[in-house]
Structures are given as structure tokens and as C-alpha cells.
C-alpha positions in Angstrom: -129.2 52.5 58.8 -130.2 49.5 56.7 -133.6 50.6 55.9 -136.3 53.6 56.0 -138.3 52.0 58.6 -135.1 52.1 60.9 -134.3 55.5 59.9 -137.8 56.7 60.5 -137.6 54.9 64.3 -134.3 56.5 64.8 -135.5 59.9 64.1 -138.5 59.5 66.0 -136.8 58.7 68.8 -134.5 61.5 68.7 -137.3 64.1 68.1 -139.6 63.0 70.9 -136.7 63.2 73.3 -136.8 66.8 72.4 -140.7 67.1 73.0 -141.6 67.0 69.6 -144.8 65.3 68.7 -144.3 62.8 65.7 -146.6 61.0 63.4 -146.9 59.8 60.0 -149.2 60.4 56.9 -149.5 58.7 53.7 -150.6 61.8 51.8 -150.3 65.4 51.8 -154.0 65.9 52.8 -153.7 63.8 55.6 -151.1 66.4 56.8 -153.8 69.0 56.0 -156.3 67.6 57.9 -154.2 66.7 60.9 -153.3 70.3 60.8 -156.9 71.6 60.8 -158.3 69.2 63.3 -155.3 70.4 65.8 -156.3 74.3 65.1 -160.1 73.5 65.9 -159.4 71.5 69.1 -156.8 74.0 70.4 -157.8 77.4 72.5 -157.4 80.3 70.5 -153.8 81.8 70.7 -153.2 83.3 74.2 -151.1 86.2 72.8 -153.7 89.0 73.4 -153.5 92.6 72.6 -153.6 95.0 75.5 -155.8 98.1 74.8 -158.2 96.6 72.5 -160.9 97.8 74.6 -159.9 101.5 74.1 -160.8 103.8 71.1 -158.2 102.8 68.5 -157.1 104.4 65.1 -158.6 102.1 62.3 -155.4 100.1 61.6 -155.3 99.3 65.6 -158.8 98.2 65.3 -158.0 96.1 62.7 -155.5 94.3 64.3 -157.4 93.5 67.4 -160.3 92.2 65.1 -157.8 89.8 63.7 -157.5 88.1 66.7 -160.8 86.7 67.1 -160.0 84.1 64.5 -158.3 80.6 64.8 -155.4 81.4 62.1 -153.4 79.1 60.1 -150.3 80.3 58.3 -149.2 78.5 55.5 -146.9 80.6 53.1 -144.8 77.9 51.4 -147.4 76.2 49.9 -148.3 76.0 46.2 -151.3 77.1 44.7 -153.3 74.1 44.5 -151.8 72.8 47.9 -153.1 76.1 49.4 -156.4 76.2 48.0 -156.9 72.6 49.2 -156.1 73.5 52.6 -158.3 76.8 52.6 -161.4 74.5 51.8 -160.5 72.5 55.1 -160.2 75.7 57.2 -163.6 77.3 55.7 -165.2 74.0 56.6 -164.1 74.7 60.3 -164.4 78.4 60.6 -160.7 78.8 60.6 -158.9 81.5 58.8 -155.8 80.4 56.5 -153.3 83.0 55.7 -149.9 82.7 53.3 -148.8 86.7 53.1 -148.3 89.6 55.6 -147.7 87.7 58.6 -146.3 90.6 60.3 -150.0 92.1 60.3 -150.9 88.9 62.2 -147.8 89.6 65.5 -150.9 89.4 68.0 -150.8 85.8 67.1 -151.1 83.0 64.9 -152.3 79.6 66.0 -150.6 77.0 63.7 -147.6 77.7 61.5 -147.4 75.0 58.7 -144.5 74.3 56.6 -143.0 71.5 54.3 -139.3 71.0 55.5 -136.6 70.4 53.3 -134.4 68.0 55.3 -134.7 65.8 58.6 -131.5 64.7 60.7 -131.9 61.6 62.2 -129.3 61.2 64.7 -130.8 64.6 66.6 -134.4 64.8 65.6 -133.4 67.8 63.6 -135.5 70.0 60.8 -133.8 71.6 58.1 -135.9 74.3 56.5 -134.9 77.1 53.9 -136.3 80.3 55.5 -134.9 82.8 52.7 -139.0 83.6 52.4 -139.5 85.9 55.1 -143.3 84.8 55.8 -141.9 81.2 56.1 -139.6 82.2 58.9 -142.4 84.2 60.6 -144.7 81.2 60.2 -142.2 78.9 62.1 -141.4 81.8 65.0 -144.4 83.6 65.9 -146.8 80.9 66.1 -147.8 78.8 68.8 -147.8 75.7 67.3 -145.5 74.9 64.4 -146.7 71.7 62.3 -143.8 70.6 60.1 -144.3 68.2 57.1 -141.1 65.9 56.6 -140.9 64.1 53.5 -139.5 60.8 54.3 -137.3 60.6 50.9 -135.6 63.9 52.3 -134.8 62.3 55.9 -130.7 61.7 56.5 -128.9 59.7 59.2 -126.5 62.6 60.1 -125.5 66.3 58.9 -122.2 64.9 57.5 -124.9 62.7 54.9 -126.4 66.4 53.9 -122.9 68.3 53.3 -123.4 69.1 49.6 -127.1 70.1 50.2 -126.2 72.5 53.1 -123.4 74.0 51.2 -125.6 74.7 48.4 -128.1 76.2 50.7 -125.7 78.3 52.7 -124.3 79.9 49.4 -127.7 81.5 48.7 -128.2 85.2 49.1 -129.7 86.2 51.1 -129.4 83.0 53.1 -131.2 81.7 56.0 -131.1 78.2 56.7 -132.7 76.9 60.0 -131.9 73.9 62.3 -135.1 73.2 64.3 -134.7 70.8 67.1 -137.8 70.4 69.2 -140.1 73.1 70.5 -138.3 76.6 71.6 -137.0 76.5 74.9 -135.0 78.1 77.1 -133.6 77.8 80.8 -132.3 81.6 81.0 -135.0 82.5 83.9 -133.4 81.0 87.2 -132.3 77.9 85.6 -136.0 76.7 85.2 -136.8 74.9 81.7 -139.7 77.0 79.9 -141.2 76.4 76.6 -142.1 78.7 73.8 -140.3 81.8 75.2 -138.4 82.7 71.8 -140.9 80.4 69.1 -143.5 78.1 69.1 -144.8 76.0 72.5 -145.1 72.8 70.5 -143.7 71.1 67.5 -145.7 68.6 65.4 -143.6 66.6 62.9 -145.3 64.6 60.1 -143.5 62.3 58.5 -144.8 62.0 55.0 -144.8 58.9 53.0 -143.8 60.8 49.5 -142.3 57.7 47.6 
């Protein structure tokens, strides 16, 4: 690609071809506002717990209570950005979490991550997922909002050879390649979204330079 605009267009076309929603933001705050607005407009997570109407132990009762809120998980943000996002969430009556995502397995509405690299030729996101909370945010949320800095966009996986080698040498190492929303055709060869992960993938291309 001769310039960034062409690379962005190429990536967008490929990502949209696998059902991702792609938008551009000029600053990280815009990504936060997009995420909060998306969560505010959606229905509450549909992963409901069976048995919440029955007599429960204190721990089980707390888990049922947690599902009454709309929840955004953003475990990878630094303290300053987390605080900024938390303020936006509170203004909309949303709950923001960064730890103990296993305690919210009954359903997280949106998982927000900042992506390490993007591969334009396949519309793929590359994310260092060594942190378990980050892995869970991208796996158990109904919607994954991925913020991809444009400076980290590459045309092909070959252009990321050195970076990928470094990531894969980490111990323990969990490097995730995310292309589109979760999907499977295992059930009678009918394509179904969200079976093994988020129903939707929103990619926000961040003008970080």
C-alpha cells in the first residue's frame, strides 16, 4: 500500500466482509463514548441465570444481582483512561469492571480492548492476551469493541514477522488472532454467530499519530 488511507480502506473492506463493524475515531475518548453509547442502546445481556428465583446461597444471590446491570469490561486500560471511561459509564448508569471477570460469567455486555496490531489483508486483529482478564473480555462479552491504533496497522502477516515472534516467545504466551465475530457452521452446516464468543465485533480505527 502506498499510504495509510489506502491501508485503512483495505483493512475496512476485509473486516466488513467478515461481519465486523468498522468506524474511525480521532482520540481515545471518542472510542469510550462510542462504547458507552453502544452499551446504553443495546438490550441487557441475554445470558440469563436459571434458578435466580429460587432460594440461593449468598454467593449465588450476589451473582444473580450482578446481572441486573449493564456491564462493560475494560481490563487492559491504564488507571487514567479507566477513570475517564468509568465517569462516562456512571453518567449512563452502566457498570465498568476490570477485575474478577470470572465472577461475571452470567454475561458481560461489552468487552473493550486496545489491539496490538491489525492485518489488513484479512481484516484480522492481533492481541497479546497473556492477561486472563483480557482473554475473558474478548470471549464472554456479547459485543467486543476493539480499538486499533492506525500506527499498528500492517498490510500482511509477513510485515509483522518480528513482532509476532517476540509475542510468541513470551511465557506463558497467549496471542489471539481475531477475524470477525465468533461463528460456527457445525450445527447442520448453518452459520451461527456468537456460539463461541461475541455476537458482534466493532473495530474502532484510532488516529493515534
